[in-house]
Every structure is written in C-alpha cells, then in structure tokens.
N, C-alpha and C positions, 0 to 999 in steps of 0.2 A: 417136612413132607417132601417126597420126591416123586414127581410125575415124569415117567419115561415114555418116549415114543408115542405121544399123543399126535393125532393126525388132523390137520386142518384141510378139509376137502374144499375144492373150489369148482364152480360149474364149468368153466372153460379153460382152466389152467391146471397144471400138475399139483398134486397135494404137497403139503409141507409137513415134515415131521419135526416135532418140537418137544422140549423138556422144560420143566419148571422145578426149581429148588427153593423152598421157603419154609419158615416156621408157621404152622397152622395155629395161629394164636389170636385170630380175629382183630389184628391191628393193621392199620393202613401203612404198608411198607413201600419204600422207594422201589420203583420198577427198574430193573437192569436188563437190557436185551443185548445179548452177545452175538456178534456176527463173525463167523469163521472166515478164513482166507482161501486163497487159491489152492486147489488140491487138498482142501480141508473138509472137515465134517464135525458135527457137534460132539461126537464121542471120541474125537482124536485125543490121544495121549492123556494129559492130566486135566482136561477140561471139566470132567466130573468132579474132581477134587477141588478145582477152582470154584465151581458152582456151589459145592457144599460149604466151602470156606466162606463164601459171600453170604449164603443163606444163614450161616451161624451168626452173622452180623445184622440179622433182621432185614435183609434185602430180599426182594422177590426177583430171583435170578432166572431168566429165560434164555435158553440157547436152542438153535434150530438149524436144520439143514436147508440151504438154499435149494429150491425145487429142482434145479438142473445141475447140482453138484456131482452127480454120478451115482448117488445112493438111491435106494428105493424104499417104499413103505415097508416091504418085507425084510430088506437088508439095508438099514441106514448107515452101516459102517463100510468104509472103503467105496469102491467104484464098480458095482456090478452093471450099471447102465451107462455105458460109454456113448450110446446114441444121444441120451439126454445131455451128457457132459459136452458133447460136440455142439449142442444147440444153446449152450449157456451164453449169456452176455451181461453187461453191466446193468442195463435197464430192467432185465428180468430180475436181477438181484434186488434192485430198488423196489420193484413191484412186490417181491416176496416180503421184504422188510415192512412195507406198507401194510400188507395183508396180516402179518403177525401183529403189528400195532393195532390195527382195526379190531382184530379178534380179541386181544387182551383188554382193550378199552371199551368193548361193546357192553351195553347195559346188562345183557344176559350172560356175561362171562361168569362161569361157575364160582370163581374165587374173587369176585368183585370186592367183597368185604375184607380182602387181604392186601389190597393194593391202594397206593396213593396215585390217582390218575393225573395229579398235577406235578408229579416228580418222576420224570422218565429220563434215564440215561442210556445212551448207546455206547457199547464197548465194541470196537472193531479191531480184529487182529489182521495184520498184513493187508491183503487186498480188501478185507472186510473193514479195515480202517478207512480206506478211501470211500467205500460205499457209505459208511456211517457219517463221514464228513459231508458228502453230498446230501444225504437224507436229512441231517440236522439243519443244513442250510435251507432246505425246502419245507420243513415241517415244524410249525411253531409248537407242536406238542412236546418236542424234545427240549428238555431243560438243562441237560449237561451232556458232555461228550468226552469219551476217553478213547485214546488210540494206543494200541500195543503193537510195536514194530510195524507201523503203518507205512504204506507207500505214499508218495506225494504227487504222483503223476500217472494217469492211466495211459496217456498218449504213447510214451516210449515203450509201453508194454503191449500195446495193441498190434504192432507190426514193426519189423525191422526192414530197412530198405532192401536188404539183400534177398529176403524171402517173399516179399509182397507179391511180385509177379508170379512166382511159382505157386504161392498160396492161391492166388486168384485163378490161375490156370487149372490147378488140380481140384480146387474147391475145398480142400482140407489140408491141414498140416498136423504133425504129431509131435508131442513132447513126451519124453521118457519120464515115467514116474520111478525115481531111483529106488523107492522102498518096495513098491508092488511089482515093478518091472513091466507095468503096462505101458503101451504106447497110447497116450491120451490124445484123442482127436479134437481139433478145433476147426469147425467149419468156417468158411470165409464170411458167413453172416456175422460173425463176431466183429470183424473189422468194419464191415458195412454199417453195423449197428452203432459202433463207436463213432464213425465219421458222421453219421446222421444226427448224433446227439452230442457232438464234440463240445459245444458251448455248455450244455448242461453238465457234462462230465468233467469240467475243468476244476480240479481239486483246489488249485491256488485261489481262484476267484470265489469258490464256495467257502473256504475257511476264512477268507477276508471278510465275507459277509456276516459271519457268525458273531453273535453277541452273548452267547451262553458261555458259562465256564467250560474251559477245555483243559484236559490233562493229557500230555503227550509222554509216553513211556517208551524207551528204546534201549536195547543193549549195545554196549560199545564193542561187542564182538560179533555183531550181526553181519554175516557174509551174504545173506539173501537180500536184505534191504539195508543198504548202508546207512550209517548214522547221519550222513548229510541230509537224508530225506526228512528225518525228525527235526534237524536244525532248520530246514526250509519251512516246514509247517509252523514252527515256532516264530520264525522271522515274519511270515505272512500274517500271523495273528499274535502280535507281541504281548497281548494280555494272557495268552495261554501259558500254562505251567509245564515246563519241560523237566523230566526226570530221566537221567542216564543211569542204567544199571550196569555196574562194573562186572566185567567177565561174562556177561550174558549174551547168548546167541539169539537167533531169530525166534526161538520158542522158549527162551529163558531157561535153557539147559534142561528141558524135558524132552520126551520123545514118544513115539508110538511103536509098540504099546508101552504104557507106563504102569509097571507092576508094583512100584513102591507104594507104601501106605501114606507117605508124606510127600509134599511138594518139594521141588528142588529149592535150594537156598535162594537162588535168584528169583524164582517165581514167588516165593514168599515175600521177597522185597517188593515185587510188583503189587501183590495183594495189600501189603502194608502201606503202600503209597496210594493205592486206589480207594480202599474202603473209606478212609477219612474224607476223601474228596466227595464220596457219594452220600455220606450220612450227615 
C-alpha cells in the first residue's frame, strides 16, 4: 500500500505532508522514518523507489517534508514557498520529526495494527542525518539509527565568518539552487536559532551519547559532504557500523528527476546494506 501526500495539521504550526509505503498484511512491521536533507523533499529523485524497495522487505516506511522546506500542501515538490524556506531552522525540523513520531505512535493511528511501536529507525540523508542523530539522542523511542551521506557538524554550516556581518546587516542571505535556479533565502533567524541552541545541536556530543545500533553509509565520491565527516561520526561512536560505497556521490548516483524504473547500482548497495540492519 502507498499513502501519498497525507497531511498532518497542527494548531499553531505549519502542516506536514507525509507518505507511507508498506504491505497491508496485518503484521507488526518495523517503522522507518526518513528525513530528507537541505534543499530536499520527500519526492526528490529516487526516494519513492527507495521507499517501495524497503516496503517490499516488510518495513513500514515513512517519508515527509519538513514543514519549512519550501514546499506546500498543494505543491510538495520543489520550493514554491520561499518565505517558509527562509524561516526554517534546525529546531523547527526537530519539532517536525517529533510531530511525525507522535502521530504515527498515537493510539488512534489508522494503521496501528501494521506497525511495531517498539522498533523505530530513523534514516537521515545529508542534513537530515544530523537531525536524526540529535533526535535519536533525545528520544528513547528510537531504537536504531541510519545515516546516508550525513553531515557531522551544524556549526560550520550555520555561518561563515566572512558573511556573518553582512547577513546580520541585511537580515537575509541567498544561496543559489543550481537545479531550479532559485535564489534560496535564509533569514538571520537561522543563525540566531543555532546559537541559542548550540549545545543541543552539537552532533558530536549527541552521537557519543547514543547506545542504539548505528549504521553510517557514505559514498567515497561525495563532493557535497566529504567522507571525512562519516569517518568522524564513526570515530565518535566506535560501536557504529561504517559502510563506504565505492564510486557513490552524495545521492548515490541518483538525481532529480529520476525517470528510471530501477535504482542506481550504488543506491541498491545502500539498500542492501540498510535492510538487513533494520530487520
């Protein structure tokens, strides 16, 4: 069964659009919640194929858009709402992930008889990896953690010394989206939010606190997040399992849009490494 574009409405916060892929077979399946990365969204590239592949292995696979990722309820693909994008920050993403968890684990969740509420894995890609690490360190409901091409440090991505004063002066800075050609705005609140929550958002200390099984997967041809970040995560938690995918880039040699019927060879290796860890 595939549930697409379900909407989690919240009283005082923006809604969250989410999908679920699973076999409707009345069995309690491990829950997998996938967190997309920076300038990402749940329908990017091959993520639907990834979700389908995992559901074929009797996993209850959920993916969602962070509420301020730039998508809307009407158009969850790409970035029609740049005002929301400008107001995104790390703690909003942690709140969104918590809201999804609470929704899925609620007693009145429609598919409660399809999930094992004691078996919950977070999979985070890129920046979503960092969010997943922080959340897993804070939430005892999380029983396993998987990172794909994850960052190891929020601090160095929150501001560069050269642009901090200009950013503060103007209140906004822009980053070009190479694919959509949009100038993506980041309001200065992003930096202020990070500084106000710097201790909480320390990925190194978070992963050191973790005692759940951790699988770290990274491509050796990743030019967006260098492989040394995966090595750092592994060093900070030596009980973690590190898998290096040869010849794989940041998105494991997929792209958006992904029109192929099958996953890339490198993404298939990622799935083949991930599924046994989850089941």
